[in-house]
C-alpha positions in Angstrom: 147.2 95.8 149.4 145.9 92.3 148.8 144.0 90.8 146.0 142.1 87.5 145.8 144.3 84.6 144.7 142.8 82.0 142.4 143.7 79.0 140.5 143.3 80.0 136.9 143.2 77.6 134.0 140.9 75.0 135.5 139.5 74.5 132.1 143.0 73.7 131.0 143.0 70.7 133.3 139.8 69.4 131.9 141.1 69.9 128.4 144.0 67.5 129.0 141.6 64.6 128.9 140.4 65.4 125.4 143.5 67.2 124.0 144.2 64.6 121.3 140.7 65.1 119.9 140.7 68.9 120.2 144.1 69.7 118.8 144.9 68.4 115.3 148.6 68.0 116.1 151.0 65.0 116.1 151.1 63.0 119.3 154.4 64.4 120.5 153.3 67.9 119.9 149.9 67.3 121.6 151.8 65.9 124.6 154.0 69.0 124.7 151.0 71.2 124.5 149.3 69.3 127.3 152.3 69.6 129.5 152.4 73.4 128.9 148.7 73.7 129.8 149.2 71.6 132.9 152.1 73.8 134.0 150.0 76.9 133.5 147.0 75.4 135.3 149.1 74.6 138.3 150.4 78.1 138.7 148.7 80.3 141.3 148.0 83.8 139.9 146.2 86.9 141.0 143.1 87.7 139.1 143.7 90.3 136.4 141.7 91.9 133.6 142.0 90.0 130.4 144.0 91.1 127.4 141.4 92.4 124.9 141.1 91.3 121.3 138.5 93.9 120.2 138.6 93.0 116.5 138.6 89.2 117.0 141.8 89.0 115.0 143.9 87.0 117.6 146.7 89.5 117.3 149.0 87.7 119.7 148.9 84.3 118.2 152.3 84.5 116.5 153.8 85.4 119.9 152.1 82.5 121.7 153.2 80.1 119.0 156.8 81.2 119.6 156.3 80.9 123.4 154.9 77.4 122.9 158.1 76.4 121.0 160.2 77.9 123.8 158.1 76.2 126.5 158.6 72.9 124.7 162.4 73.5 124.8 162.7 73.2 121.0 166.3 73.9 119.9 166.9 77.5 119.1 163.5 78.5 120.4 164.1 82.0 121.8 161.1 84.3 122.3 162.0 87.9 122.2 160.0 90.8 123.6 160.6 94.5 123.0 158.8 96.7 125.5 158.7 100.4 124.7 157.4 103.0 127.0 158.0 105.9 129.4 159.6 106.1 132.8 157.9 103.0 134.1 159.8 101.0 131.6 162.9 103.0 131.8 163.0 102.2 135.5 162.2 98.5 134.7 159.4 98.6 137.2 156.8 96.7 135.2 159.1 95.1 132.6 161.7 93.9 135.2 159.2 91.7 137.1 157.5 90.5 133.9 160.9 89.5 132.6 161.7 87.6 135.8 158.4 85.7 135.8 158.7 84.8 132.1 162.2 83.6 132.4 161.6 81.7 135.6 158.7 79.9 133.9 160.0 79.4 130.4 163.7 79.8 130.5 166.3 82.5 130.7 167.8 83.3 127.3 169.5 86.4 128.4 168.7 89.9 129.8 168.5 91.6 126.4 169.2 95.3 125.7 171.1 97.6 128.0 172.0 101.2 127.1 175.7 102.0 127.3 175.1 104.8 129.8 172.3 105.9 132.1 169.9 108.3 130.5 168.6 109.0 134.0 170.1 108.2 137.5 167.2 105.7 138.0 168.1 103.7 134.9 169.1 100.5 136.7 167.7 97.5 134.8 166.9 94.5 136.9 169.0 91.3 137.0 172.0 92.5 135.0 175.4 94.0 135.9 175.6 97.6 134.5 178.3 99.9 135.7 178.9 102.9 133.3 181.5 105.4 134.4 180.3 109.0 134.9 182.5 109.9 131.8 179.7 108.4 129.7 176.7 110.6 129.2 173.4 109.9 127.4 171.4 112.0 124.9 167.8 110.7 125.0 164.9 111.0 122.6 163.8 114.3 124.0 167.2 116.0 123.4 166.8 118.3 120.4 170.6 118.8 120.0 170.9 115.4 118.3 170.1 116.4 114.7 170.5 113.0 113.1 168.0 111.4 115.5 169.8 108.1 115.8 169.5 106.9 119.3 169.6 103.1 119.1 166.7 100.9 120.1 166.9 102.0 123.8 166.3 105.7 122.9 169.6 106.9 124.3 172.8 107.7 122.4 175.8 107.4 124.7 178.7 109.8 124.4 182.2 109.6 125.9 183.0 113.1 127.1 186.3 112.0 128.4 189.0 109.7 127.0 189.1 106.1 128.4 185.5 106.2 129.4 184.4 102.7 130.6 181.2 100.8 130.9 180.8 97.3 132.3 178.0 94.9 131.4 177.6 91.4 132.8 175.6 88.7 134.5 173.8 89.4 137.8 175.5 88.3 141.0 172.2 87.6 142.8 168.7 86.3 142.0 167.4 83.5 139.9 167.7 85.1 136.5 170.4 86.9 134.6 173.1 84.7 135.9 174.5 83.5 132.6 175.3 84.8 129.1 176.5 83.1 125.9 177.1 86.2 123.7 177.3 90.0 123.9 176.3 92.2 121.0 177.7 95.8 121.0 175.7 98.3 118.8 177.1 101.6 117.6 177.1 104.1 114.8 179.7 104.1 112.1 180.6 107.6 110.7 183.6 109.8 110.0 183.5 111.3 113.5 183.2 108.3 115.7 186.0 106.7 117.6 187.1 103.1 118.3 185.9 100.9 121.1 188.1 98.5 123.1 186.5 95.3 124.4 187.6 93.3 127.4 185.9 90.2 128.8 186.6 89.0 132.3 189.6 91.3 132.5 191.2 90.1 129.2 191.5 92.5 126.3 190.0 90.9 123.2 190.4 93.6 120.6 189.3 96.9 119.1 186.1 97.8 117.2 186.7 100.3 114.4 183.7 102.6 114.2 185.1 105.3 112.0 183.9 105.2 108.4 181.7 106.5 105.6 178.9 106.5 104.7 177.2 106.8 108.1 175.5 103.5 109.1 174.8 101.4 112.1 176.7 98.3 113.0 177.2 95.6 115.7 180.0 93.4 117.0 179.3 90.0 118.6 181.4 88.5 121.3 180.8 84.8 122.0 181.6 83.4 125.4 181.1 80.0 127.2 177.7 80.0 128.7 178.0 81.2 132.3 178.9 84.3 134.4 180.9 87.0 132.5 181.7 90.7 132.5 182.3 92.7 129.3 184.0 96.1 129.6 183.7 98.6 126.9 186.3 101.3 126.7 186.3 104.5 124.6 190.0 105.4 124.1 189.0 108.8 122.6 186.8 111.6 123.8 183.7 111.9 121.6 183.1 108.2 120.9 179.5 107.2 120.6 177.6 103.9 121.2 174.0 102.7 121.6 173.8 99.6 123.7 174.8 96.1 124.6 172.6 93.0 124.2 173.1 89.9 126.4 171.7 86.6 125.2 172.2 82.9 125.6 172.1 79.9 123.2 169.3 78.1 125.1 165.6 78.1 124.7 164.0 80.8 126.8 162.7 84.4 126.9 164.6 87.6 126.2 162.9 90.8 127.3 164.2 94.2 126.3 163.0 97.2 128.4 163.1 100.2 126.1 161.7 103.1 128.1 162.4 106.9 128.0 161.5 109.3 130.8 158.9 111.9 130.2 157.8 110.9 126.7 154.6 109.8 124.9 153.9 107.7 121.9 155.0 110.5 119.6 158.6 110.2 120.8 159.3 107.1 118.7 158.2 109.1 115.6 161.1 111.5 116.1 163.7 108.8 115.6 165.2 108.7 112.1 162.9 106.2 110.5 165.3 103.9 108.7 167.5 103.8 111.7 164.6 102.7 114.0 163.3 100.2 111.5 166.7 98.6 111.0 167.3 98.4 114.8 163.9 96.7 115.3 164.6 94.3 112.5 167.9 93.4 114.0 166.2 92.5 117.3 163.4 90.7 115.4 161.1 90.4 118.4 158.1 88.1 118.6 156.1 90.7 120.7 156.2 94.5 120.8 154.6 96.2 123.8 153.7 99.9 123.6 153.2 101.4 127.1 152.6 105.2 126.9 149.9 107.7 128.0 151.1 108.7 131.5 152.8 111.8 130.2 150.2 112.5 127.6 147.6 112.6 130.4 149.4 115.5 132.0 151.6 117.8 129.9 150.1 119.0 126.5 146.9 117.0 127.3 145.5 116.0 123.9 143.9 112.6 123.8 143.2 112.7 120.0 146.9 113.4 119.3 147.9 110.6 121.6 145.7 108.2 119.6 147.1 109.5 116.3 150.7 109.0 117.5 150.0 105.5 118.8 148.4 104.5 115.5 151.5 105.8 113.7 153.8 103.9 116.1 151.9 100.7 115.3 152.2 101.5 111.5 156.0 102.0 111.9 156.4 98.8 113.9 154.5 96.9 111.2 156.6 98.5 108.5 159.6 97.0 110.2 158.0 93.7 111.1 154.7 93.1 109.2 153.7 90.0 111.2 154.9 90.9 114.7 152.4 90.6 117.6 151.6 94.0 119.2 150.2 94.8 122.6 149.1 98.3 123.7 148.8 99.0 127.4 147.1 101.9 129.1 148.8 104.2 131.6 148.5 103.5 135.3 146.1 105.5 137.5 147.5 108.7 139.0 146.1 110.9 141.7 145.5 114.6 142.4 145.1 116.2 145.8 141.7 117.8 146.5 141.9 119.2 150.0 142.6 116.3 152.3 141.6 113.8 149.7 143.3 112.0 146.8 141.3 111.5 143.7 142.1 109.9 140.3 143.2 112.2 137.6 140.4 111.9 135.0 142.7 112.7 132.1 144.3 109.2 132.5 141.0 107.5 131.6 140.4 109.8 128.7 143.8 109.0 127.2 143.3 105.3 127.9 140.0 105.4 126.1 141.7 106.8 123.0 144.5 104.2 123.2 141.8 101.5 123.3 140.2 103.0 120.2 143.6 103.0 118.5 144.2 99.3 119.4 140.8 98.4 118.0 141.3 100.3 114.7 144.8 98.8 114.3 143.6 95.3 115.3 146.2 94.9 118.0 145.8 93.6 121.5 145.0 95.9 124.4 145.4 95.6 128.2 144.4 98.1 130.8 147.0 98.7 133.5 144.5 101.2 135.0 141.9 98.5 135.6 144.5 95.9 136.6 145.7 98.1 139.5 142.1 98.6 140.7 140.5 101.3 138.5 139.3 104.6 139.8 141.0 105.6 143.1 143.7 102.9 142.7 146.6 105.3 143.1 145.2 106.7 146.3 144.8 103.2 147.7 148.3 102.2 146.5 149.8 105.2 148.2 148.1 104.5 151.4 148.9 100.7 151.4 151.4 99.1 153.5 153.9 98.5 152.1 153.4 101.5 150.0 152.7 100.6 146.3 152.2 104.2 145.0 155.1 106.7 145.0 154.9 110.1 146.7 154.5 111.9 143.3 151.2 110.0 143.0 152.2 109.2 139.4 154.5 106.2 139.6 154.4 102.9 141.5 157.1 102.2 144.0 159.4 99.3 143.3 157.0 97.2 145.3 154.1 98.5 143.2 156.1 97.7 140.0 156.4 94.1 141.1 152.6 94.0 141.5 152.1 95.4 138.0 154.7 93.2 136.5 153.0 90.2 138.0 149.7 91.3 136.7 151.0 91.8 133.2 152.6 88.3 133.3 149.4 86.8 134.6 147.3 88.5 131.8 149.7 87.1 129.2 149.7 83.6 130.6 145.9 83.5 130.9 145.7 84.5 127.2 148.5 82.0 126.3 146.4 79.3 128.0 143.3 80.4 126.0 145.4 80.2 122.8 146.4 76.6 123.5 142.8 75.7 124.6 141.4 76.8 121.3 143.9 74.6 119.4 146.8 77.0 118.9 150.0 75.1 118.5 153.7 75.7 117.9 153.5 76.9 114.3 156.6 77.0 112.2 159.6 78.8 113.5 160.4 82.0 111.6 163.1 81.6 109.0 166.4 83.2 110.0 166.9 86.6 108.4 170.0 88.6 107.9 170.4 91.7 110.1 170.2 95.0 108.2 173.0 96.2 110.4 176.6 95.7 109.3 178.5 93.1 111.4 182.1 94.2 112.2 184.6 91.8 113.8 187.0 92.7 116.5 190.5 93.7 115.3 
């Protein structure tokens, strides 16, 4: 399927001639802003629906200020994104391509969050080495057996059901992003029943993480390495050891993009996580942008658009409880199709859920973007399924990997168009957020 290609940001080029008059910044900052606009204007992008600011509150400004600092390569300017959602995000279909585009444009500051084990066989995040042994299993948000409801930020608690279970995390061996790392962070619960974790880097044993203790709490261990290609191996000597995830980052200006999806869930799933645990995990990551991408499952099982709206509003409230000033973007579900005789027609429930999500975004004064409209609106999934190469999967619910690339590009384009508009109306770098202490306990290797 093809879409018209256009040069967006032509107004940005014209703006360069009068930038010093329009933007009340210092000369050096104005020059940096002009260079960013020129870079955006030169980029070819598919036309995509705009990100909507229904309340006129400019809800993404703090994110764009951070991204401007990153684009200007200011020291320590890392822009972090946490993208929560359902199976589209768990498979890294949309988020994976958006991450690639952001990092290729503004710098690669590391892959971000990776669950210790695979909650589903298709959990294979893009542009990172992740090789968990089958002796690690995952309990995801929908697992009612986990009574304490502590799953980590990725929504999956990993459990070693055999002694000496291993999981390997590292830099990608191909592609343009994910090729370097400066530090690994290992996140895990500390409680009387947990077992130790052994850490190896590039085949060398570095030490042991003690995870047994009282009272129950969450903790992390940081392992610094020389910036470059590395592999970290996590070993659970004892059966029953539990861990959440590993974060890969770099000490360079750039973008880090966490894909935090869980198969088969709606917005209400985040509300089942133990509240203080979730808030502390999110504060530890301290993202500049939180994206909430739900609705596909709510448009099918237990169809209740009003409940979907209520859950989404509560999600937003919890995110703001953790990070009062964080930028938030709500996205609609993608189109899905139903068979009617020989024909494929859009499932009307998707648009009803999307309408309620849009209402929630307006009421909460957060940004909204329609994946449904971006992929072509009514009948899009049928066209995607019939396209060559096929963009819609055979279940008529999900995009194919090729379709995920299209959606990731469209999300990136929408964000960059809005970023250019922010700069055009005088948005600058703002002040970098002061460093804050993590609410998680830091434990050193022994």
